[in-house]
C-alpha positions as CSV (number, residue, x, y, z in Angstrom):
1,M,4.3,-11.9,-48.3
2,S,7.9,-10.9,-47.5
3,Q,7.0,-7.2,-47.8
4,L,4.1,-7.7,-45.4
5,L,6.4,-9.5,-43.0
6,E,9.0,-6.7,-43.2
7,L,6.3,-4.0,-42.7
8,G,4.9,-5.9,-39.7
9,E,8.4,-6.1,-38.2
10,R,8.8,-2.4,-38.6
11,Y,5.5,-1.6,-37.0
12,W,6.4,-3.9,-34.1
13,A,9.8,-2.3,-33.7
14,L,8.1,1.1,-33.5
15,G,5.9,-0.1,-30.7
16,L,2.7,-0.2,-32.8
17,P,1.4,-3.7,-32.0
18,A,-2.1,-3.2,-33.4
19,A,-0.7,-2.2,-36.8
20,A,1.8,-5.0,-36.7
21,R,-0.9,-7.6,-36.0
22,S,-3.1,-6.2,-38.8
23,V,-0.3,-6.4,-41.4
24,L,0.8,-9.8,-40.3
25,G,-2.8,-11.0,-40.3
26,R,-2.9,-10.1,-44.0
27,A,0.3,-12.0,-44.6
28,L,-1.2,-15.0,-42.8
29,A,-4.2,-15.0,-45.0
30,A,-2.2,-14.5,-48.2
31,S,0.2,-17.5,-47.7
32,D,0.5,-21.0,-46.3
33,D,3.9,-20.1,-44.8
34,A,4.3,-20.5,-41.0
35,A,6.3,-17.2,-40.6
36,P,3.3,-14.9,-40.1
37,A,1.7,-17.2,-37.5
38,L,5.0,-17.5,-35.6
39,R,5.4,-13.8,-35.4
40,L,1.8,-13.2,-34.5
41,T,2.3,-15.8,-31.7
42,D,5.3,-13.9,-30.3
43,I,3.5,-10.6,-30.4
44,A,0.4,-12.0,-28.7
45,L,2.5,-13.7,-26.0
46,A,4.4,-10.4,-25.4
47,Q,1.1,-8.6,-25.0
48,G,-0.5,-11.2,-22.8
49,D,-3.2,-12.1,-25.3
50,V,-3.1,-15.8,-24.5
51,Q,-6.1,-16.9,-26.5
52,A,-4.8,-15.3,-29.7
53,A,-1.3,-16.7,-29.0
54,R,-2.8,-20.2,-28.6
55,A,-4.7,-19.9,-32.0
56,Y,-1.7,-18.5,-33.9
57,A,0.7,-21.1,-32.4
58,G,-1.6,-23.9,-33.4
59,E,-1.8,-22.6,-37.0
60,A,2.1,-22.3,-37.1
61,A,2.4,-26.0,-35.9
62,R,-0.1,-27.1,-38.5
63,R,1.8,-25.3,-41.3
64,A,5.3,-26.2,-40.3
65,P,5.5,-29.2,-37.9
66,G,8.8,-29.3,-36.1
67,P,10.5,-28.6,-32.7
68,A,10.5,-24.8,-33.0
69,T,6.8,-24.6,-33.6
70,R,6.0,-27.2,-31.0
71,I,8.0,-25.2,-28.4
72,L,6.0,-22.1,-29.3
73,L,2.8,-24.0,-29.2
74,G,3.7,-25.4,-25.8
75,R,4.5,-21.9,-24.5
76,A,1.1,-20.6,-25.7
77,Q,-0.8,-23.6,-24.3
78,L,0.9,-23.1,-20.9
79,A,0.1,-19.3,-20.9
80,A,-3.6,-20.3,-21.7
81,G,-3.6,-22.8,-18.8
82,E,-3.8,-25.9,-20.9
83,L,-1.2,-27.7,-18.8
84,A,-1.6,-31.3,-20.1
85,A,-1.6,-30.1,-23.8
86,A,1.5,-27.9,-23.1
87,R,3.4,-30.9,-21.6
88,M,2.6,-33.0,-24.6
89,S,3.8,-30.4,-27.1
90,L,7.0,-29.7,-25.1
91,L,7.8,-33.3,-24.7
92,A,7.3,-33.9,-28.4
93,A,9.8,-31.1,-29.1
94,L,12.2,-32.6,-26.6
95,D,12.2,-35.9,-28.5
96,A,13.2,-34.2,-31.7
97,P,16.6,-35.7,-32.8
98,K,18.3,-32.4,-33.8
99,L,17.0,-30.1,-31.1
100,A,19.5,-27.2,-30.6
101,A,20.8,-26.8,-27.1
102,P,19.2,-23.3,-26.4
103,D,15.9,-24.7,-27.6
104,R,16.4,-27.7,-25.3
105,A,17.0,-25.3,-22.4
106,R,13.8,-23.4,-23.3
107,V,11.8,-26.7,-23.3
108,H,13.0,-27.7,-19.9
109,L,12.2,-24.2,-18.5
110,E,8.7,-24.4,-19.8
111,L,8.3,-27.9,-18.4
112,S,9.5,-26.6,-15.1
113,R,6.8,-23.9,-15.2
114,A,4.1,-26.5,-16.1
115,A,5.2,-28.7,-13.2
116,Q,5.1,-25.8,-10.8
117,A,1.6,-24.9,-12.0
118,Q,0.5,-28.5,-11.3
119,G,2.0,-28.3,-7.8
120,D,4.8,-30.7,-8.6
121,T,7.6,-28.8,-6.8
122,A,10.2,-31.6,-7.1
123,G,9.5,-32.0,-10.8
124,A,9.7,-28.2,-11.3
125,G,13.1,-28.1,-9.6
126,A,14.4,-31.1,-11.7
127,Q,13.3,-29.5,-14.9
128,A,14.9,-26.1,-13.9
129,G,18.2,-27.9,-13.3
130,A,17.9,-29.7,-16.6
131,A,17.3,-26.3,-18.3
132,F,20.5,-25.0,-16.7
133,D,22.4,-28.1,-17.8
134,A,21.2,-27.6,-21.4
135,L,22.3,-23.9,-21.1
136,V,25.8,-24.9,-20.0
137,A,26.0,-27.5,-22.8
138,A,25.2,-24.8,-25.3
139,I,28.1,-22.7,-24.0
140,A,30.8,-25.2,-23.1
141,P,31.7,-27.0,-26.4
142,S,31.2,-24.2,-28.9
143,G,32.2,-20.9,-27.3
144,A,28.6,-19.6,-27.5
145,V,27.9,-16.1,-28.4
146,V,25.2,-13.8,-27.0
147,A,22.3,-13.4,-29.3
148,S,21.5,-9.8,-30.3
149,G,18.2,-10.8,-31.8
150,A,15.0,-12.3,-30.3
151,G,16.3,-15.8,-29.8
152,A,17.2,-18.8,-32.0
153,S,13.8,-20.5,-31.8
154,G,10.4,-19.2,-32.7
155,A,10.9,-15.4,-32.7
156,R,13.5,-15.3,-35.5
157,A,12.9,-18.7,-37.1
158,F,11.2,-17.2,-40.1
159,G,14.1,-15.2,-41.4
160,A,14.6,-12.0,-39.3
161,G,18.0,-13.4,-38.4
162,T,20.3,-13.5,-35.4
163,S,23.7,-12.0,-35.3
164,G,26.5,-13.2,-33.0
165,A,28.5,-10.7,-31.0
166,G,31.8,-12.7,-30.8
167,T,33.6,-14.3,-27.9
168,S,36.5,-13.5,-25.7
169,G,39.0,-15.5,-23.6
170,A,40.0,-19.1,-23.8
171,G,36.5,-20.4,-24.4
172,A,36.5,-19.5,-28.1
173,S,36.8,-22.4,-30.5
174,A,36.5,-23.1,-34.2
175,A,33.1,-24.9,-33.7
176,P,30.0,-23.1,-34.9
177,A,28.8,-20.7,-32.3
178,T,25.5,-21.2,-30.6
179,A,23.4,-18.0,-30.0
180,I,22.3,-17.5,-26.4
181,D,19.5,-15.1,-25.6
182,P,20.3,-13.2,-22.4
183,A,16.6,-13.0,-21.5
184,L,16.4,-16.8,-21.6
185,V,19.5,-17.0,-19.5
186,E,17.9,-14.7,-16.9
187,E,14.7,-16.7,-16.8
188,I,16.6,-20.0,-16.3
189,C,18.9,-18.6,-13.6
190,T,15.8,-17.2,-11.7
191,A,14.2,-20.6,-11.9
192,V,17.2,-22.5,-10.5
193,V,17.6,-20.0,-7.7
194,A,13.9,-20.3,-6.9
195,H,14.2,-24.1,-6.6
196,D,17.3,-24.0,-4.4
197,R,19.7,-25.2,-7.0
198,A,21.9,-22.1,-7.0
199,G,24.9,-23.9,-5.5
200,D,25.1,-26.6,-8.2
201,A,24.6,-24.0,-10.9
202,G,27.4,-21.8,-9.5
203,E,29.8,-24.7,-9.6
204,R,28.9,-25.4,-13.2
205,V,29.4,-21.8,-14.2
206,A,32.8,-21.7,-12.4
207,A,34.0,-24.6,-14.5
208,L,33.1,-23.0,-17.8
209,P,35.9,-21.6,-20.0
210,D,35.9,-17.8,-20.1
211,S,33.6,-16.4,-22.8
212,V,31.1,-13.6,-23.3
213,A,28.2,-16.1,-22.9
214,A,29.8,-17.6,-19.7
215,R,30.1,-14.1,-18.2
216,V,26.4,-13.4,-19.1
217,V,25.4,-16.6,-17.3
218,A,27.5,-15.8,-14.3
219,A,26.2,-12.2,-14.0
220,S,22.6,-13.5,-14.4
221,L,23.0,-16.1,-11.8
222,L,24.5,-13.6,-9.3
223,A,21.7,-11.2,-10.0
224,A,19.0,-13.9,-9.4
225,R,20.7,-14.8,-6.1
226,H,20.9,-11.2,-5.1
227,A,17.2,-10.6,-6.0
228,A,16.3,-13.7,-3.9
229,G,18.0,-12.2,-0.8
230,D,21.3,-14.1,-0.8
231,P,23.4,-12.1,1.6
232,T,26.7,-13.4,0.1
233,V,26.1,-11.7,-3.2
234,G,26.6,-7.9,-3.6
235,E,26.0,-5.4,-6.3
236,R,29.7,-5.2,-7.0
237,A,30.0,-8.8,-7.9
238,I,27.3,-8.5,-10.5
239,D,28.8,-5.3,-11.9
240,A,32.3,-7.0,-12.1
241,E,31.0,-9.8,-14.2
242,L,29.3,-7.5,-16.7
243,A,32.3,-5.1,-16.7
244,A,34.5,-8.1,-17.7
245,I,32.7,-8.4,-21.0
246,P,34.4,-6.3,-23.7
247,A,32.5,-3.2,-24.7
248,D,32.3,-4.3,-28.3
249,A,31.0,-7.8,-27.3
250,G,27.6,-9.0,-26.1
251,G,25.5,-6.9,-28.4
252,P,22.7,-4.5,-27.4
253,A,21.2,-6.9,-24.9
254,V,24.3,-6.9,-22.7
255,A,24.7,-3.1,-23.3
256,L,21.1,-2.7,-21.9
257,R,22.0,-4.7,-18.8
258,R,25.1,-2.6,-18.2
259,L,23.0,0.5,-18.4
260,E,20.5,-1.0,-16.0
261,R,23.3,-1.6,-13.5
262,R,24.5,2.0,-13.8
263,A,20.9,3.2,-13.3
264,R,20.6,1.1,-10.2
265,R,23.8,2.7,-8.8
266,A,22.4,6.1,-9.7
267,A,19.2,5.4,-7.8
268,A,21.3,4.3,-4.8
269,G,23.0,7.8,-4.7
270,T,26.3,7.1,-6.4
271,R,27.8,9.6,-8.8
272,E,26.2,8.7,-12.1
273,D,25.4,11.3,-14.7
274,L,21.7,10.8,-15.5
275,G,22.0,12.9,-18.6
276,A,24.8,10.7,-19.9
277,L,22.9,7.6,-19.1
278,L,19.8,8.9,-21.0
279,A,22.0,9.8,-24.0
280,E,23.4,6.3,-24.1
281,L,20.0,4.8,-23.9
282,E,18.7,7.0,-26.7
283,E,21.7,5.9,-28.8
284,L,20.9,2.3,-28.1
285,I,17.3,2.9,-29.2
286,R,18.5,4.6,-32.3
287,T,21.0,2.0,-33.4
288,S,20.0,-1.4,-32.0
289,A,16.6,-1.5,-30.4
290,E,15.1,-3.6,-33.2
291,A,17.7,-6.3,-32.5
292,L,16.3,-6.8,-28.9
293,T,13.5,-9.1,-27.8
294,A,10.1,-7.6,-27.0
295,A,10.8,-8.0,-23.3
296,D,14.1,-6.2,-23.6
297,R,12.6,-3.4,-25.7
298,A,10.1,-2.9,-22.9
299,R,13.0,-2.9,-20.4
300,L,14.8,-0.3,-22.5
301,W,11.8,2.0,-22.6
302,F,11.0,1.5,-18.9
303,L,14.6,2.4,-18.0
304,V,14.3,5.6,-20.0
305,G,11.0,6.3,-18.3
306,S,12.5,5.7,-14.8
307,L,15.5,7.9,-15.4
308,S,13.4,10.7,-17.0
309,A,10.9,10.5,-14.1
310,D,13.7,11.6,-11.7
311,G,13.4,15.0,-13.2
312,A,9.6,15.0,-13.6
313,A,9.2,18.5,-12.1
314,D,10.3,19.7,-15.6
315,P,7.2,19.3,-17.9
316,A,9.4,18.3,-20.9
317,T,11.2,15.6,-18.9
318,R,7.9,14.4,-17.4
319,D,6.5,14.1,-20.9
320,R,9.5,12.1,-22.0
321,A,9.0,9.8,-19.0
322,E,5.3,9.3,-19.9
323,D,6.1,8.6,-23.5
324,A,8.8,6.1,-22.6
325,Y,6.5,4.2,-20.3
326,R,3.7,4.1,-22.9
327,K,6.2,2.8,-25.5
328,G,7.4,0.1,-23.1
329,L,3.9,-1.0,-22.3
330,A,3.2,-1.4,-26.0
331,F,5.7,-4.2,-26.0
332,Q,4.8,-5.6,-22.6
333,P,1.3,-4.5,-21.6
334,G,1.3,-6.9,-18.6
335,H,3.9,-5.0,-16.6
336,T,2.0,-3.8,-13.6
337,G,4.8,-1.8,-12.1
338,A,5.3,0.2,-15.3
339,A,1.5,0.8,-15.5
340,C,1.5,2.1,-11.9
341,R,4.5,4.4,-12.5
342,L,2.8,5.8,-15.6
343,A,-0.4,6.4,-13.6
344,L,1.5,8.4,-11.0
345,L,3.1,10.6,-13.6
346,V,-0.3,11.3,-15.2
347,L,-1.8,12.0,-11.8
348,E,1.0,14.3,-10.9
349,R,0.3,16.6,-13.9
350,G,-3.3,16.7,-12.8
351,D,-4.9,14.6,-15.5
352,Q,-7.5,12.8,-13.3
353,A,-9.2,11.0,-16.2
354,G,-6.0,9.8,-17.7
355,A,-4.7,8.6,-14.4
356,L,-7.9,6.7,-13.7
357,A,-7.6,4.9,-17.0
358,E,-4.0,3.9,-16.3
359,I,-4.9,2.7,-12.7
360,E,-7.7,0.6,-14.2
361,R,-5.2,-0.9,-16.6
362,A,-2.9,-1.8,-13.7
363,L,-5.8,-3.4,-11.7
364,R,-6.9,-5.4,-14.7
365,I,-3.3,-6.8,-15.0
366,D,-2.9,-7.7,-11.3
367,A,-5.7,-6.9,-8.9
368,S,-3.4,-7.9,-6.0
369,H,-0.7,-5.3,-6.7
370,G,-0.3,-3.0,-3.7
371,L,1.0,0.0,-5.6
372,A,-2.0,-0.2,-8.0
373,W,-4.4,0.1,-5.0
374,R,-2.4,2.9,-3.4
375,N,-2.6,4.8,-6.7
376,A,-6.3,4.1,-6.7
377,A,-6.6,5.5,-3.2
378,R,-5.0,8.8,-4.5
379,M,-7.9,9.1,-6.9
380,L,-10.6,9.0,-4.2
381,D,-11.7,12.4,-3.1
382,A,-14.4,11.9,-0.4
383,Q,-15.9,15.3,-1.3
384,S,-16.1,14.7,-5.0
385,P,-19.6,14.1,-6.6
386,T,-18.0,11.6,-8.9
387,L,-16.7,9.4,-6.1
388,G,-19.3,6.7,-6.8
389,V,-18.4,6.5,-10.4
390,V,-14.7,6.3,-9.7
391,V,-15.1,3.6,-7.1
392,G,-17.3,1.6,-9.5
393,R,-14.8,1.7,-12.3
394,L,-11.9,0.7,-10.0
395,L,-13.9,-2.3,-8.6
396,D,-14.9,-3.3,-12.1
397,A,-11.3,-3.2,-13.3
398,A,-10.2,-5.4,-10.4
399,N,-13.2,-7.8,-10.5
400,P,-15.5,-7.3,-13.5
401,G,-19.1,-6.9,-12.2
402,A,-18.1,-5.8,-8.7
403,G,-18.8,-2.1,-9.5
404,S,-22.5,-2.6,-10.1
405,V,-22.8,-4.7,-6.9
406,A,-20.8,-2.5,-4.4
407,G,-20.8,0.8,-6.2
408,G,-23.6,2.3,-4.1
409,V,-22.2,1.3,-0.7
410,A,-18.4,1.6,-1.3
411,P,-18.3,5.4,-1.7
412,R,-19.8,5.9,1.7
413,L,-17.3,3.4,3.2
414,V,-14.4,5.1,1.4
415,T,-15.6,8.5,2.7
416,A,-15.9,7.2,6.3
417,T,-12.5,5.4,6.1
418,A,-10.8,8.6,4.9
419,E,-12.4,10.7,7.6
420,V,-11.4,8.2,10.3
421,A,-7.8,7.9,9.1
422,R,-7.4,11.6,8.8
423,H,-8.9,12.2,12.2
424,D,-6.6,9.7,13.8
425,V,-3.5,11.3,12.2
426,L,-4.5,14.8,13.0
427,A,-5.4,13.8,16.6
428,G,-1.9,12.5,17.1
429,V,-0.2,15.6,15.6
430,Y,-2.5,17.8,17.6
431,A,-1.6,16.0,20.9
432,H,2.2,16.3,20.4
433,G,2.0,19.7,18.7
434,H,0.9,21.3,21.9
435,R,4.4,20.5,23.4
436,V,6.0,22.3,20.5
437,K,3.6,25.3,20.9
438,N,4.4,25.5,24.6
439,L,8.1,25.4,23.9
440,L,7.8,28.2,21.4
441,G,5.9,30.2,24.0
442,I,8.7,29.7,26.6
443,I,11.4,30.6,24.0
444,G,9.5,33.8,23.1
445,A,9.0,34.8,26.8
446,R,12.7,34.2,27.7
447,T,13.8,36.1,24.6
448,R,11.6,39.0,25.6
449,S,13.1,39.0,29.1
450,A,16.6,38.8,27.7
451,R,15.9,41.7,25.3
452,K,14.7,43.9,28.2
453,L,17.9,43.2,30.1
454,A,20.2,43.8,27.2
455,A,21.4,47.4,26.6
456,D,20.7,49.0,23.3
457,G,23.0,47.8,20.6
458,D,23.6,44.8,18.3
459,L,22.6,42.1,20.8
460,H,19.4,44.0,21.7
461,D,18.4,44.2,18.0
462,R,19.2,40.6,17.4
463,L,17.1,39.5,20.4
464,K,14.2,41.7,19.2
465,D,14.4,40.1,15.7
466,L,14.4,36.6,17.3
467,E,11.4,37.6,19.5
468,T,9.5,38.8,16.5
469,D,10.2,35.6,14.5
470,V,9.4,33.3,17.4
471,T,6.1,35.2,18.2
472,A,5.0,34.9,14.6
473,L,5.9,31.2,14.5
474,Y,4.0,30.6,17.7
475,E,0.9,32.3,16.4
476,E,1.1,30.4,13.1
477,W,1.6,27.1,14.9
478,A,-1.3,27.8,17.2
479,Q,-3.5,28.4,14.1
480,Y,-2.2,25.3,12.5
481,L,-3.1,23.2,15.5
482,R,-6.5,24.8,15.7
483,S,-7.1,23.8,12.0
484,M,-6.7,20.1,13.1
485,Q,-9.2,20.3,16.0
486,A,-12.8,19.5,15.1
487,P,-14.8,22.5,16.4
488,T,-17.9,22.1,18.5
489,P,-20.4,24.7,17.3
490,T,-22.5,26.6,19.8
491,V,-25.9,26.4,18.0
492,E,-27.8,29.6,17.6
493,L,-30.0,31.2,15.0
494,V,-27.7,33.0,12.6
495,P,-29.1,35.7,10.2
496,L,-27.4,34.6,7.0
497,A,-27.9,37.8,5.0
498,A,-26.3,39.9,7.6
499,L,-23.4,37.4,8.1
500,L,-22.6,37.3,4.4
501,H,-22.6,41.1,4.2
502,E,-20.3,41.3,7.1
503,V,-17.9,38.7,5.6
504,V,-17.7,40.5,2.2
505,V,-17.1,43.9,3.9
506,A,-14.3,42.4,6.0
507,A,-12.7,40.7,3.0
508,Q,-12.9,43.8,0.9
509,A,-11.1,45.8,3.6
510,R,-8.3,43.2,3.6
511,T,-7.9,43.3,-0.2
512,Q,-9.1,46.6,-1.5
513,A,-7.7,46.2,-5.0
514,V,-10.0,43.3,-6.0
515,P,-13.7,43.9,-6.4
516,I,-15.9,41.5,-4.3
517,A,-19.6,41.3,-5.2
518,L,-22.4,39.7,-3.2
519,E,-25.3,38.2,-5.1
520,T,-28.3,36.6,-3.3
521,A,-31.3,34.9,-4.9
522,G,-34.4,35.9,-3.0
523,A,-34.8,36.1,0.8
524,L,-32.3,34.1,2.8
525,P,-33.4,32.3,6.0
526,D,-31.7,32.2,9.3
527,I,-29.6,29.1,9.8
528,R,-28.7,27.1,12.9
529,G,-25.0,27.2,13.8
530,D,-22.1,28.9,15.4
531,R,-21.9,32.5,14.1
532,M,-18.2,33.1,14.9
533,L,-17.1,29.8,13.4
534,L,-19.2,30.3,10.2
535,R,-17.9,33.8,9.9
536,E,-14.3,32.7,10.2
537,A,-14.8,29.9,7.6
538,L,-16.5,32.1,5.0
539,L,-14.0,34.9,5.6
540,N,-11.1,32.5,4.9
541,L,-12.8,31.4,1.6
542,V,-13.5,34.9,0.3
543,S,-10.2,36.3,1.4
544,N,-8.3,33.5,-0.2
545,A,-10.1,34.1,-3.5
546,A,-9.4,37.9,-3.3
547,E,-5.7,37.3,-2.4
548,A,-5.3,34.9,-5.4
549,C,-6.7,37.6,-7.8
550,A,-4.5,40.3,-6.2
551,A,-1.3,38.2,-6.5
552,S,-1.9,37.9,-10.2
553,S,-3.2,41.4,-10.7
554,R,-6.3,40.2,-12.4
555,G,-9.8,39.0,-11.7
556,D,-12.6,39.6,-9.3
557,V,-14.6,37.6,-6.7
558,A,-18.4,36.9,-6.6
559,V,-20.1,35.5,-3.5
560,R,-23.5,33.9,-4.4
561,A,-26.1,32.4,-2.1
562,R,-29.3,30.5,-2.9
563,L,-31.6,27.7,-1.7
564,I,-31.7,24.4,-3.5
565,A,-33.8,21.3,-3.1
566,A,-32.7,18.8,-0.4
567,G,-34.0,15.6,-2.1
568,S,-36.3,13.0,-0.7
569,H,-34.7,12.9,2.8
570,S,-36.0,16.3,4.0
571,A,-38.6,18.9,3.1
572,S,-36.3,21.7,4.2
573,P,-34.1,23.2,1.5
574,I,-30.3,23.3,1.5
575,L,-28.3,26.5,1.5
576,E,-25.7,26.8,-1.3
577,L,-22.9,29.3,-1.0
578,V,-20.6,29.8,-3.9
579,V,-17.3,31.8,-3.8
580,A,-16.1,32.2,-7.4
581,D,-13.1,34.1,-8.6
582,T,-11.7,34.8,-12.1
583,G,-8.1,34.7,-10.9
584,P,-5.2,32.5,-12.0
585,G,-6.7,29.2,-11.0
586,I,-4.9,26.3,-9.3
587,P,-2.8,23.6,-11.0
588,R,-4.7,20.3,-11.2
589,A,-2.0,18.5,-9.5
590,H,-2.6,20.5,-6.3
591,L,-6.4,20.1,-6.1
592,G,-6.4,16.9,-4.1
593,R,-4.2,18.5,-1.3
594,L,-5.8,21.9,-0.8
595,F,-7.7,21.0,2.3
596,V,-4.7,19.3,4.0
597,P,-3.5,21.4,7.0
598,G,-0.3,23.2,6.2
599,F,-0.5,22.9,2.4
600,T,-0.4,26.1,0.5
601,T,0.3,27.4,-3.0
602,K,1.2,30.9,-1.8
603,E,4.8,31.8,-0.9
604,T,3.7,33.4,2.5
605,G,0.6,31.4,3.2
606,S,0.1,29.3,6.3
607,G,-2.0,26.6,4.6
608,V,-4.7,26.5,7.3
609,G,-7.5,28.7,5.9
610,L,-9.1,26.1,3.7
611,A,-8.5,23.3,6.4
612,V,-10.3,25.4,9.0
613,A,-13.2,26.2,6.6
614,E,-13.6,22.5,5.8
615,R,-13.7,21.4,9.4
616,V,-16.2,24.2,10.3
617,V,-18.5,23.2,7.4
618,A,-18.2,19.6,8.4
619,A,-19.1,20.4,12.0
620,H,-22.3,22.1,10.7
621,H,-23.1,18.9,8.8
622,G,-22.3,20.5,5.5
623,R,-20.1,19.8,2.5
624,I,-17.4,21.8,0.7
625,T,-16.2,21.2,-2.9
626,L,-13.7,23.0,-5.1
627,E,-13.2,23.3,-8.8
628,S,-10.5,25.1,-10.5
629,E,-8.9,25.6,-13.9
630,E,-5.6,27.4,-14.6
631,G,-6.1,30.7,-16.4
632,T,-9.8,30.7,-15.7
633,G,-10.4,30.8,-11.9
634,T,-11.6,28.8,-8.9
635,T,-15.1,28.0,-7.6
636,I,-15.7,26.8,-4.0
637,T,-19.2,25.5,-3.2
638,V,-20.5,25.2,0.4
639,T,-23.7,23.4,1.1
640,L,-25.4,23.7,4.6
641,P,-28.6,22.2,5.9
642,T,-31.3,24.6,7.1
643,D,-33.0,22.1,9.4
644,K,-32.0,20.0,12.4
645,A,-31.6,16.8,10.4
646,G,-28.2,17.8,9.3
647,L,-26.1,15.3,7.4
648,S,-28.8,12.8,6.8
649,S,-30.7,15.4,4.7
650,L,-27.8,16.1,2.4
651,P,-27.5,14.2,-0.9
652,L,-24.0,13.0,-2.0
653,W,-23.8,16.3,-4.0
654,P,-25.9,19.4,-4.4
655,A,-29.1,19.1,-6.4
656,E,-29.2,20.9,-9.7
657,R,-32.8,22.3,-9.3
658,G,-32.9,25.7,-7.6
659,L,-35.8,27.1,-5.6
660,S,-35.5,30.7,-6.5
């Protein structure tokens, strides 16, 4: 059994919880010892699997009755919502005659949480104060050391061991040292601050003899007050308490907290070498990670992920950030913030399916988390044929069963909401943008007048260059503003075959090095619409495709047109226009922004061509979608109605069945 326990520990230390639980499960079946059940309880609690934790803790208490197993059972019962049973288990542990002071502090902390869950605020505050008193009692008489392991109660009770880090200052004594877990200290300090007992706690800490443990408690209390918004506590005070602990004292848990403080300063813009911080974190992982609690191991990996994400433009650094967040979530799967940050990293590299899976995980953890929903909103492309599927999965993740109920209606509401929000934003920019355009026009006119008055020479040439730049900027800004304005088509009968031929000829004249082919399936009908607007939109699409091929010196462009079935809403067919190129393709991370006015992947592009095309197609009650793969090419599909019913005749996406 000892070999299985050691193997399970190794798997858990490597961030492989499934393997660890499998091996420890074999150990549990092979022996009557409580050790496998204790460790399985710890892992299940760390992973948020409360039902399994409850079962394993009950088995541990049956095999080895005593205060340590009763405390663990009480924690598991509390996590499972069994408040009355949890109180009975914890009170039984509290009555044990030889209960260690750190364990007594843990019992009072869990009783505080139970009271809070039952709405007993006064009782919760009293128990939090009692937990802090027990913590101080553990430090004061013995010169407590900071535990470098997972704690002195359940997590290491079956033999993994806890090593002390030593003491400093006048508080050291000859009495046996008591191990204090910094994670437990932080939890207790957070509880006393939340229940307005920070003042009393501060006085107790100030009266303690100087020691490593006292410094850890002082720093944790200050950090809890700072996090709660106490204006009298600054970052420097917290840093000073941690800095006062000798570098060789406190163990890996204190080292991690020092690195966290440095990372916080780096995020605030101070001069911190991120490379050096990452190197120190990697050294801590290499030498001491196994000595940390599961929560601290998760914190360690999340810190690596956060620092690495600052350089996420580099694929190697981004991969390291992703890997770090995944390893941290293996130890603490219930951390919504880390799951959200991982989802953003995956989304930024263009992995839509992977990002959706991570967002679902975050919503399952906490359906009220704002960042999880903002990430979800980034996944919703109103033009995508899979919108309904994505919305259904997100709703099911947040509230199982909701997807099947609202999945049919929600995509239309999402689409409408997105269109309204974008229209409102663009309308505001459009209104104020005219002032900028007019100012550019005035600057250009006055520069032109000044140039005419200036004699030939350096001043004349500089004014001429300024006039050229301002005129170009004016024209680009005017085009940008026009891309925001919803056009009002002048409806007429437009001969489609002639229009497509004209567009291809014009695009070919612009980019002669790239072949552009026109393919039509059968006779094409006349359509209702504004000929000039449609010509501009289609010319933008074809020219963009040709320019992409020309820039990479590879590929060609094909323009295809056919009629497809409209579905049950209309007997008239739908026109499908496809502009496909075999150029370099577009990075997946950019696909969701291509129709945003001003966004471009070209060095000299204005970023308005696709935006104009989308608004023209929308004004004709059509839809436009884009698919692209790097190294393969890009395909843009435009669908337009051929009857007066317009949008109501269009399905959510083009039908697959062709008519010709």
